[in-house]
C-alpha positions as a printed Julia matrix, in Angstrom:
231×3 Matrix{Float64}:
  74.31   88.84  219.91
  72.13   88.18  216.81
  71.86   84.71  215.43
  72.96   85.93  212.05
  75.86   87.87  213.37
  78.92   88.2   211.28
  82.31   89.77  212.36
  83.2    93.08  210.73
  86.88   92.54  211.6
  89.32   90.04  212.98
  91.48   91.83  215.44
  95.02   90.21  215.99
  97.92   90.46  218.3
 101.23   90.54  216.25
 104.38   88.73  217.36
 104.0    85.11  218.34
 100.42   85.18  216.85
 101.23   86.14  213.29
 104.93   86.27  213.24
 107.52   83.77  214.61
 109.38   86.16  216.99
 110.12   83.46  219.52
 112.43   81.42  217.27
 114.53   84.54  216.29
 114.76   85.66  219.91
 116.19   82.35  220.85
 118.8    82.63  218.08
 119.63   86.14  219.39
 120.1    84.64  222.83
 122.44   82.0   221.57
 124.75   84.62  219.97
 124.54   86.71  223.17
 125.52   83.89  225.44
 128.51   82.96  222.97
 129.81   86.49  223.55
 129.97   85.72  227.32
 131.09   82.11  226.81
 128.13   80.8   228.82
 126.85   77.29  228.44
 123.35   78.24  229.35
 120.77   76.91  226.96
 119.55   79.7   224.84
 115.89   78.72  225.13
 116.2    78.77  228.93
 117.85   82.26  228.78
 115.09   83.47  226.51
 112.42   82.01  228.79
 113.79   84.07  231.73
 114.26   87.2   229.6
 110.66   86.89  228.36
 109.36   86.33  231.91
 110.85   89.66  233.07
 109.72   91.4   229.79
 106.2    90.25  230.24
 106.43   91.6   233.92
 107.64   95.07  232.93
 105.19   95.14  230.09
 102.32   94.59  232.46
 103.44   97.18  234.87
 103.83   99.67  232.01
 100.42   98.69  230.57
  98.75  100.19  233.6
 101.24  102.96  234.25
 103.07  105.42  232.09
 105.99  103.37  230.66
 105.01  102.04  227.27
 108.54  101.73  225.76
 108.9    98.14  224.33
 112.73   98.49  223.78
 113.16  100.05  227.44
 111.34   97.19  228.85
 113.38   94.68  226.79
 116.55   96.22  228.23
 115.39   96.25  231.74
 114.34   92.67  231.4
 117.59   91.69  229.85
 119.55   93.13  232.81
 117.35   91.1   235.3
 118.06   87.88  233.12
 121.59   88.51  233.41
 121.54   88.8   237.17
 119.34   85.61  237.33
 122.21   83.71  235.61
 125.03   85.61  237.34
 126.32   87.11  234.03
 127.86   90.55  234.08
 126.34   91.96  231.1
 125.82   95.19  229.35
 122.33   96.98  228.82
 123.52   97.66  225.29
 123.37   93.87  224.61
 119.64   94.33  223.88
 121.03   95.18  220.42
 121.26   91.44  219.81
 117.48   91.34  219.77
 117.12   94.72  217.98
 119.32   93.49  215.13
 117.32   90.27  214.79
 114.0    91.93  213.91
 115.06   91.84  210.2
 114.91   88.02  210.35
 111.49   87.74  211.99
 109.06   86.11  209.53
 105.43   85.15  209.65
 104.42   81.6   210.46
 104.22   79.59  207.13
 100.4    79.73  206.73
  99.82   83.27  207.83
 100.08   85.35  204.57
  97.67   83.21  202.58
  95.23   82.83  205.35
  95.16   86.54  206.11
  94.37   87.25  202.52
  91.49   84.79  202.66
  90.2    86.37  205.78
  90.39   89.9   204.24
  87.83   88.88  201.61
  85.31   88.34  204.23
  86.12   90.99  206.96
  88.58   93.62  207.76
  91.86   92.58  209.34
  93.46   94.6   212.27
  96.61   94.2   214.28
  97.82   96.0   217.4
 101.1    95.37  219.21
 102.99   96.24  222.24
 105.97   97.23  220.08
 107.04  100.53  218.43
 105.6   101.12  214.96
 109.0   100.88  213.24
 109.13   97.08  214.31
 105.55   96.44  213.41
 105.88   97.84  210.01
 109.05   95.75  209.44
 107.12   92.56  210.4
 104.26   93.5   208.03
 106.76   94.17  205.11
 107.76   90.52  205.51
 104.15   89.17  204.95
 104.07   88.64  201.23
 102.41   91.8   200.26
  99.54   91.68  202.78
  98.36   95.02  204.13
  96.13   95.08  207.31
  93.16   97.42  207.2
  94.36   98.98  210.49
  97.67   98.81  212.27
  98.13  100.06  215.77
 100.96  100.24  218.21
 101.33  101.2   221.88
 103.34  104.23  221.46
 100.68  105.76  219.27
  97.95  104.62  221.4
  99.59  105.89  224.55
  98.66  102.49  226.36
  99.48   98.72  225.89
  97.76   95.48  226.41
  96.3    93.99  228.47
  95.11   97.48  229.54
  91.41   97.6   228.26
  92.19  101.09  226.9
  94.38   99.54  224.29
  91.58   97.49  222.87
  89.12  100.23  223.02
  91.52  102.54  221.35
  91.55  100.33  218.24
  87.79  100.22  218.21
  87.63  104.06  218.45
  90.13  104.41  215.65
  88.12  102.01  213.4
  84.64  103.15  214.34
  83.67   99.71  215.55
  82.42   98.28  218.72
  83.19   95.27  221.11
  80.4    93.45  219.37
  81.81   93.81  215.81
  85.08   92.0   216.1
  86.7    88.72  216.91
  89.86   88.96  218.78
  92.75   86.54  218.25
  95.99   86.09  220.12
  98.47   83.5   221.3
  99.43   84.94  224.8
  96.72   84.05  227.28
  97.23   87.3   229.2
  96.44   89.09  225.91
  93.42   87.13  225.2
  92.03   87.77  228.8
  92.35   91.6   228.3
  90.0    91.24  225.29
  87.63   88.83  227.19
  87.51   91.49  230.03
  85.87   93.99  227.75
  83.42   91.48  226.2
  84.99   90.68  222.97
  84.39   87.27  221.29
  87.91   85.52  221.34
  89.95   83.05  219.53
  92.85   81.43  221.3
  95.64   80.55  218.77
  97.44   77.89  220.84
 100.38   77.15  218.58
 102.37   75.4   221.44
  99.77   73.11  222.81
  99.65   74.92  226.17
  97.26   74.21  229.02
  94.48   76.75  229.35
  95.01   78.49  232.65
  92.67   81.55  232.44
  89.19   82.4   231.25
  87.64   80.27  228.57
  87.9    81.72  225.05
  85.08   81.22  222.45
  87.27   79.3   220.21
  90.66   77.36  220.5
  92.75   76.7   217.15
  96.25   75.64  216.55
  97.09   77.75  213.51
  95.63   80.53  211.31
  93.87   78.03  209.01
  91.79   77.35  212.1
  90.93   81.07  212.42
  89.91   81.25  208.82
  87.54   78.31  209.39
  85.92   80.09  212.43
  85.41   83.22  210.27
  83.96   81.28  207.33
  81.45   79.53  209.69
  79.8    82.95  210.08
  79.47   83.55  206.36
  77.86   80.21  205.4
C-alpha cells in the first residue's frame, strides 16, 4: 500500500460498535425474566442468549438462513432450555420492542460527522434493514454514505461475500477502506479478505484472534486514526 495512502471510506459494523444494543438487550432480558418470576441475573441470561445467537448467525452466514429475528428466536429458546425455563418463542418480542430504545454511544454522532468530512462512512449489519434504519434515525441527523443489511446482500458477516458485497455496491476495493468493528469475529472476517482493520475494544477485552492494524477504545480513537492519514 502506498506510503501516502488515504482511506476512501471507513466501513463499520453497527450494533455494539456504533449503537449501544447490549444495554437495551439486558433490560429486555430483565423484563422477560420478571414475567417468569426468575431470579437469574439479566446480564447472565443475555450472555447465554447472545452466545446462541452468535452461533446461529455464524451457521447462517455460510448457509442459507440469514434471518436475524429467526436466529434471535432460536437462540432464545436455547437460552430458556439452558436455564430450565418453559418459555415461549414469541417472547422474542421483548427484544423486538426494545429496538426503539437503542441509542448510539455518546461520542458516536459527533465523531461520525467529523469522519465524513475526510472520507465516506459505510455501515453493514447482520440485521434487517428496518432495524438498521431505526438505529440510524437515532443518530442526531447523521446519514451514512452507504447502508447495507444481510437480507439485501443475501449473506451475512463473517462470510467474506458480505464484505465484498459492500465494496461492489460502492465501487471500492479492499485497499480503499478501513474496517472497524467491536466483535472480534467480525473483525477477523475483514482481515481474512485483506482489509486494514480497527478493533473498537469498548469493553477492554483480551485479544484472542488475529492482530488488527489498530486498537482503540471509542470512536474518538477511530477519528484520530483517520486524521493521521490526512496530515
